[in-house]
Every structure is written in structure tokens, then in C-alpha cells.
BALOBA-1460 file (C-alpha; in Angstrom, 3 decimals):
// residues 192
<rec num="1" residu="g" x="-50.139" y="9.405" z="1.576"/>
<rec num="2" residu="t" x="-47.752" y="6.844" z="0.215"/>
<rec num="3" residu="s" x="-45.774" y="4.575" z="2.225"/>
<rec num="4" residu="g" x="-43.381" y="1.599" z="1.495"/>
<rec num="5" residu="i" x="-41.210" y="-0.876" z="3.218"/>
<rec num="6" residu="i" x="-37.542" y="-1.624" z="2.271"/>
<rec num="7" residu="n" x="-36.219" y="-4.812" z="3.744"/>
<rec num="8" residu="i" x="-32.564" y="-5.165" z="3.225"/>
<rec num="9" residu="v" x="-31.234" y="-8.602" z="4.310"/>
<rec num="10" residu="l" x="-27.493" y="-8.971" z="4.431"/>
<rec num="11" residu="k" x="-26.221" y="-12.336" z="3.635"/>
<rec num="12" residu="k" x="-23.973" y="-13.760" z="6.227"/>
<rec num="13" residu="n" x="-20.500" y="-14.876" z="4.897"/>
<rec num="14" residu="k" x="-20.726" y="-18.604" z="5.819"/>
<rec num="15" residu="s" x="-17.081" y="-19.142" z="5.005"/>
<rec num="16" residu="r" x="-15.944" y="-17.228" z="8.167"/>
<rec num="17" residu="g" x="-15.470" y="-18.922" z="11.561"/>
<rec num="18" residu="t" x="-13.992" y="-22.215" z="12.578"/>
<rec num="19" residu="n" x="-14.445" y="-25.477" z="10.661"/>
<rec num="20" residu="y" x="-13.517" y="-29.034" z="11.631"/>
<rec num="21" residu="l" x="-13.816" y="-32.169" z="9.627"/>
<rec num="22" residu="f" x="-12.869" y="-35.808" z="10.497"/>
<rec num="23" residu="s" x="-13.206" y="-38.634" z="8.054"/>
<rec num="24" residu="s" x="-12.040" y="-42.346" z="8.022"/>
<rec num="25" residu="s" x="-12.532" y="-45.399" z="5.969"/>
<rec num="26" residu="f" x="-11.986" y="-49.120" z="6.695"/>
<rec num="27" residu="a" x="-11.952" y="-52.138" z="4.382"/>
<rec num="28" residu="n" x="-10.827" y="-55.715" z="4.358"/>
<rec num="29" residu="g" x="-7.091" y="-56.276" z="3.815"/>
<rec num="30" residu="p" x="-6.743" y="-54.469" z="6.254"/>
<rec num="31" residu="l" x="-7.049" y="-51.009" z="4.916"/>
<rec num="32" residu="f" x="-7.544" y="-47.699" z="6.727"/>
<rec num="33" residu="n" x="-7.580" y="-44.069" z="5.714"/>
<rec num="34" residu="g" x="-8.166" y="-41.230" z="8.046"/>
<rec num="35" residu="s" x="-7.970" y="-37.483" z="8.014"/>
<rec num="36" residu="a" x="-8.542" y="-34.371" z="10.272"/>
<rec num="37" residu="n" x="-9.000" y="-30.944" z="8.849"/>
<rec num="38" residu="f" x="-9.265" y="-27.666" z="10.616"/>
<rec num="39" residu="s" x="-9.667" y="-24.127" z="9.336"/>
<rec num="40" residu="f" x="-10.273" y="-20.616" z="10.856"/>
<rec num="41" residu="r" x="-11.163" y="-17.696" z="8.679"/>
<rec num="42" residu="n" x="-12.084" y="-14.048" z="9.432"/>
<rec num="43" residu="e" x="-11.962" y="-10.709" z="7.488"/>
<rec num="44" residu="k" x="-8.125" y="-10.568" z="7.781"/>
<rec num="45" residu="m" x="-6.938" y="-14.134" z="7.375"/>
<rec num="46" residu="n" x="-7.527" y="-17.726" z="6.674"/>
<rec num="47" residu="f" x="-5.511" y="-20.549" z="8.459"/>
<rec num="48" residu="f" x="-5.863" y="-24.209" z="7.573"/>
<rec num="49" residu="a" x="-4.327" y="-27.465" z="8.604"/>
<rec num="50" residu="n" x="-4.775" y="-30.934" z="7.514"/>
<rec num="51" residu="y" x="-3.455" y="-34.419" z="8.634"/>
<rec num="52" residu="s" x="-4.003" y="-37.708" z="6.861"/>
<rec num="53" residu="y" x="-2.919" y="-41.251" z="7.598"/>
<rec num="54" residu="r" x="-3.038" y="-44.225" z="5.222"/>
<rec num="55" residu="y" x="-2.546" y="-47.952" z="6.152"/>
<rec num="56" residu="s" x="-2.693" y="-50.920" z="3.895"/>
<rec num="57" residu="d" x="-1.540" y="-54.462" z="4.555"/>
<rec num="58" residu="g" x="-2.028" y="-56.564" z="1.537"/>
<rec num="59" residu="y" x="-0.700" y="-59.581" z="-0.210"/>
<rec num="60" residu="r" x="1.594" y="-60.308" z="-3.329"/>
<rec num="61" residu="n" x="0.358" y="-63.788" z="-4.267"/>
<rec num="62" residu="y" x="1.040" y="-65.106" z="-7.718"/>
<rec num="63" residu="s" x="0.991" y="-68.424" z="-9.536"/>
<rec num="64" residu="g" x="1.707" y="-69.062" z="-13.142"/>
<rec num="65" residu="d" x="3.218" y="-71.553" z="-15.749"/>
<rec num="66" residu="m" x="5.193" y="-70.769" z="-18.818"/>
<rec num="67" residu="i" x="5.539" y="-73.459" z="-21.329"/>
<rec num="68" residu="r" x="8.366" y="-73.510" z="-23.929"/>
<rec num="69" residu="k" x="8.204" y="-75.657" z="-27.059"/>
<rec num="70" residu="y" x="11.500" y="-76.484" z="-28.858"/>
<rec num="71" residu="d" x="12.193" y="-77.516" z="-32.356"/>
<rec num="72" residu="n" x="12.641" y="-81.270" z="-31.368"/>
<rec num="73" residu="d" x="9.139" y="-81.368" z="-30.015"/>
<rec num="74" residu="s" x="10.365" y="-81.227" z="-26.433"/>
<rec num="75" residu="t" x="8.927" y="-78.764" z="-23.883"/>
<rec num="76" residu="s" x="9.853" y="-77.309" z="-20.658"/>
<rec num="77" residu="t" x="7.530" y="-75.794" z="-18.159"/>
<rec num="78" residu="l" x="8.450" y="-73.005" z="-15.706"/>
<rec num="79" residu="s" x="6.039" y="-72.903" z="-12.681"/>
<rec num="80" residu="q" x="6.248" y="-69.949" z="-10.280"/>
<rec num="81" residu="n" x="4.473" y="-69.696" z="-6.996"/>
<rec num="82" residu="r" x="4.869" y="-66.513" z="-4.894"/>
<rec num="83" residu="e" x="3.464" y="-65.606" z="-1.570"/>
<rec num="84" residu="g" x="4.286" y="-62.302" z="0.179"/>
<rec num="85" residu="k" x="3.083" y="-59.159" z="1.942"/>
<rec num="86" residu="d" x="2.682" y="-55.607" z="0.751"/>
<rec num="87" residu="l" x="2.651" y="-53.127" z="3.648"/>
<rec num="88" residu="k" x="2.153" y="-49.423" z="3.066"/>
<rec num="89" residu="k" x="1.944" y="-46.605" z="5.693"/>
<rec num="90" residu="g" x="1.738" y="-42.964" z="4.987"/>
<rec num="91" residu="n" x="1.485" y="-39.600" z="6.926"/>
<rec num="92" residu="t" x="0.869" y="-36.201" z="5.262"/>
<rec num="93" residu="v" x="0.580" y="-32.824" z="7.017"/>
<rec num="94" residu="r" x="-0.421" y="-29.670" z="5.354"/>
<rec num="95" residu="l" x="-0.424" y="-26.218" z="6.970"/>
<rec num="96" residu="g" x="-1.252" y="-22.861" z="5.388"/>
<rec num="97" residu="a" x="-2.538" y="-19.335" z="5.656"/>
<rec num="98" residu="d" x="-3.791" y="-16.517" z="3.563"/>
<rec num="99" residu="f" x="-3.540" y="-13.009" z="4.684"/>
<rec num="100" residu="y" x="-5.931" y="-10.354" z="3.249"/>
<rec num="101" residu="l" x="-3.681" y="-7.267" z="3.117"/>
<rec num="102" residu="k" x="-6.199" y="-5.023" z="1.401"/>
<rec num="103" residu="s" x="-9.494" y="-5.644" z="-0.293"/>
<rec num="104" residu="n" x="-7.698" y="-6.574" z="-3.455"/>
<rec num="105" residu="q" x="-4.393" y="-8.089" z="-2.136"/>
<rec num="106" residu="t" x="-3.680" y="-11.499" z="-0.719"/>
<rec num="107" residu="l" x="-0.518" y="-13.048" z="0.553"/>
<rec num="108" residu="g" x="-0.361" y="-16.773" z="1.401"/>
<rec num="109" residu="f" x="1.753" y="-19.776" z="2.066"/>
<rec num="110" residu="v" x="1.309" y="-23.563" z="2.188"/>
<rec num="111" residu="l" x="3.793" y="-26.118" z="3.767"/>
<rec num="112" residu="t" x="3.196" y="-29.839" z="2.977"/>
<rec num="113" residu="g" x="5.179" y="-32.701" z="4.361"/>
<rec num="114" residu="s" x="4.943" y="-36.405" z="3.928"/>
<rec num="115" residu="d" x="6.500" y="-39.621" z="5.375"/>
<rec num="116" residu="n" x="5.683" y="-42.840" z="3.639"/>
<rec num="117" residu="q" x="6.886" y="-46.386" z="4.154"/>
<rec num="118" residu="h" x="6.407" y="-49.237" z="1.654"/>
<rec num="119" residu="i" x="7.602" y="-52.806" z="2.628"/>
<rec num="120" residu="r" x="7.230" y="-55.693" z="0.186"/>
<rec num="121" residu="t" x="8.305" y="-59.243" z="1.217"/>
<rec num="122" residu="g" x="7.928" y="-62.449" z="-0.658"/>
<rec num="123" residu="d" x="8.967" y="-66.027" z="-1.178"/>
<rec num="124" residu="l" x="9.136" y="-67.184" z="-4.851"/>
<rec num="125" residu="q" x="9.398" y="-70.757" z="-5.754"/>
<rec num="126" residu="n" x="10.576" y="-71.588" z="-9.349"/>
<rec num="127" residu="s" x="10.345" y="-75.155" z="-10.759"/>
<rec num="128" residu="i" x="11.378" y="-76.211" z="-14.391"/>
<rec num="129" residu="y" x="9.841" y="-79.431" z="-15.645"/>
<rec num="130" residu="s" x="10.766" y="-81.507" z="-18.772"/>
<rec num="131" residu="t" x="8.452" y="-82.953" z="-21.327"/>
<rec num="132" residu="n" x="7.671" y="-85.958" z="-19.223"/>
<rec num="133" residu="s" x="6.884" y="-83.882" z="-16.159"/>
<rec num="134" residu="m" x="10.320" y="-84.636" z="-14.456"/>
<rec num="135" residu="l" x="11.648" y="-81.949" z="-12.172"/>
<rec num="136" residu="q" x="14.841" y="-80.549" z="-13.756"/>
<rec num="137" residu="n" x="15.557" y="-77.453" z="-11.625"/>
<rec num="138" residu="l" x="14.274" y="-75.935" z="-8.528"/>
<rec num="139" residu="w" x="15.176" y="-72.724" z="-6.816"/>
<rec num="140" residu="t" x="13.611" y="-70.321" z="-4.295"/>
<rec num="141" residu="r" x="14.025" y="-66.585" z="-3.804"/>
<rec num="142" residu="s" x="13.174" y="-64.708" z="-0.651"/>
<rec num="143" residu="s" x="13.032" y="-60.910" z="-0.871"/>
<rec num="144" residu="t" x="12.463" y="-57.845" z="1.354"/>
<rec num="145" residu="d" x="12.166" y="-54.400" z="-0.343"/>
<rec num="146" residu="p" x="11.808" y="-51.650" z="2.182"/>
<rec num="147" residu="n" x="11.236" y="-48.131" z="0.851"/>
<rec num="148" residu="n" x="10.950" y="-44.957" z="2.995"/>
<rec num="149" residu="t" x="10.184" y="-41.623" z="1.299"/>
<rec num="150" residu="q" x="10.129" y="-38.200" z="3.021"/>
<rec num="151" residu="s" x="9.251" y="-35.023" z="1.181"/>
<rec num="152" residu="y" x="8.238" y="-31.451" z="1.769"/>
<rec num="153" residu="d" x="6.944" y="-28.616" z="-0.295"/>
<rec num="154" residu="l" x="6.822" y="-24.979" z="0.543"/>
<rec num="155" residu="a" x="4.757" y="-22.587" z="-1.626"/>
<rec num="156" residu="g" x="4.137" y="-18.923" z="-1.308"/>
<rec num="157" residu="y" x="2.023" y="-16.511" z="-3.437"/>
<rec num="158" residu="y" x="0.999" y="-12.891" z="-3.735"/>
<rec num="159" residu="k" x="-2.094" y="-11.815" z="-5.691"/>
<rec num="160" residu="i" x="-3.417" y="-8.390" z="-6.503"/>
<rec num="161" residu="d" x="-6.727" y="-7.842" z="-8.248"/>
<rec num="162" residu="l" x="-6.457" y="-5.057" z="-10.801"/>
<rec num="163" residu="k" x="-9.009" y="-2.247" z="-10.954"/>
<rec num="164" residu="d" x="-12.196" y="-2.358" z="-13.017"/>
<rec num="165" residu="n" x="-12.115" y="-6.231" z="-13.140"/>
<rec num="166" residu="k" x="-9.159" y="-6.156" z="-15.507"/>
<rec num="167" residu="g" x="-7.659" y="-9.340" z="-14.188"/>
<rec num="168" residu="s" x="-5.102" y="-10.084" z="-11.521"/>
<rec num="169" residu="l" x="-1.383" y="-10.136" z="-11.060"/>
<rec num="170" residu="n" x="-0.025" y="-13.385" z="-9.463"/>
<rec num="171" residu="v" x="3.362" y="-14.211" z="-8.093"/>
<rec num="172" residu="d" x="3.977" y="-17.769" z="-7.135"/>
<rec num="173" residu="l" x="7.095" y="-19.365" z="-5.445"/>
<rec num="174" residu="n" x="7.607" y="-23.095" z="-4.780"/>
<rec num="175" residu="f" x="10.363" y="-25.113" z="-3.303"/>
<rec num="176" residu="s" x="10.305" y="-29.022" z="-2.939"/>
<rec num="177" residu="k" x="12.682" y="-31.552" z="-1.534"/>
<rec num="178" residu="g" x="12.371" y="-35.276" z="-1.203"/>
<rec num="179" residu="i" x="14.431" y="-38.214" z="0.064"/>
<rec num="180" residu="d" x="13.732" y="-41.760" z="-1.103"/>
<rec num="181" residu="n" x="15.649" y="-44.682" z="0.638"/>
<rec num="182" residu="f" x="15.056" y="-47.849" z="-1.192"/>
<rec num="183" residu="e" x="16.758" y="-51.217" z="-0.215"/>
<rec num="184" residu="g" x="16.488" y="-54.682" z="-1.632"/>
<rec num="185" residu="v" x="17.523" y="-57.744" z="0.199"/>
<rec num="186" residu="y" x="17.343" y="-60.960" z="-1.971"/>
<rec num="187" residu="q" x="18.305" y="-64.517" z="-1.177"/>
<rec num="188" residu="e" x="18.251" y="-67.199" z="-3.944"/>
<rec num="189" residu="i" x="18.716" y="-70.860" z="-3.125"/>
<rec num="190" residu="y" x="19.380" y="-73.485" z="-5.832"/>
<rec num="191" residu="y" x="18.654" y="-77.089" z="-5.287"/>
<rec num="192" residu="d" x="20.161" y="-80.105" z="-7.053"/>
């Protein structure tokens, strides 16, 4: 007689189930980035969520000289020295879901929101010197530039795969809104 063995191994869909991912990074400055991700998928739906945070506290230091030469062989030098801070903080949240209505149809949405803060401060000293290095003018400028931004985006889609691998039909809808609050506070002092 004749005999044979047929071994059928079904590959498990590894994308189903619950997944978590946490990540972070640190650097001098100080600088920090962190995120948390979550997803759950089964044969009928996929749900996902993400949160990320960014923090950076840096410097805005600058020093420079600009020399002007005039026709009468005289010069003037503008010296600028600035010291300041540059603080950035940001939060972003993303939520979404895909619903598998039929084997060839998917309906989904994604909501993304962010809240960011950027504060720059600084003290700038300006000095103008004559040809013989005599101080002619001196003035300082202090500044604070807070900027707060909030935004959100809502997206939805519907996809149907056509028969016989003839492509797909996609319908996408998006709505976005953002608010940007920017202020600038400056104080200049001139010295005689």
C-alpha cells in the first residue's frame, strides 16, 4: 500500500492581542522624551492609544561683534552679549480604532491632541565703541516670549476592497483646529 502524511501548520496572526510599549530618553541640557503606547487587536477591531511627553530646558547664549568702517577711516563696533533660557514642554495624545465590518470593509477614526509650551527668556547687552575703543552707547534688553499652542485633529475613514484584487475605494474625512497664544514682553534700558 501507499501512505503519506500531510502536515498543515496554520500560522498564528501575531498582530492580534494586547501590546504595550514604553520608551524614554534622557540627555544633558536637561532633555527628556517619553512615550507610552497601547494597542488591542482581535478579528473585529483594533484599538490603539499613545501618549508622549517632551521636555527641554536649554540656553540661548550668543556673543558677537559687528565692525562698521566709514569713508573717513573711522570705525564703530557693535558688541552684543546675550544670555537666556529656552524651555520647551509638550504633551501629545493619540487615540484611534479600526472596525472590520466585513472581510473587505474597514471603518476607522483617529483623534490626536497636543498641548505645547515654549518660553524663551533673555538678557541682551549692546555696546557701541568708537575707533579709539571709547564706549559711545550702551543699552540692555530683557525679554520673555511665552508661547502656548493647543491643537487637535479628528480623522475618519472608510475602506472597501474591491473584488478580484481590482483595488479599493477609500473615503477620508479630516478636521483640525489649533490655538496659538504668543506674547512678547520686552524692556529696553538706555544708558548715558
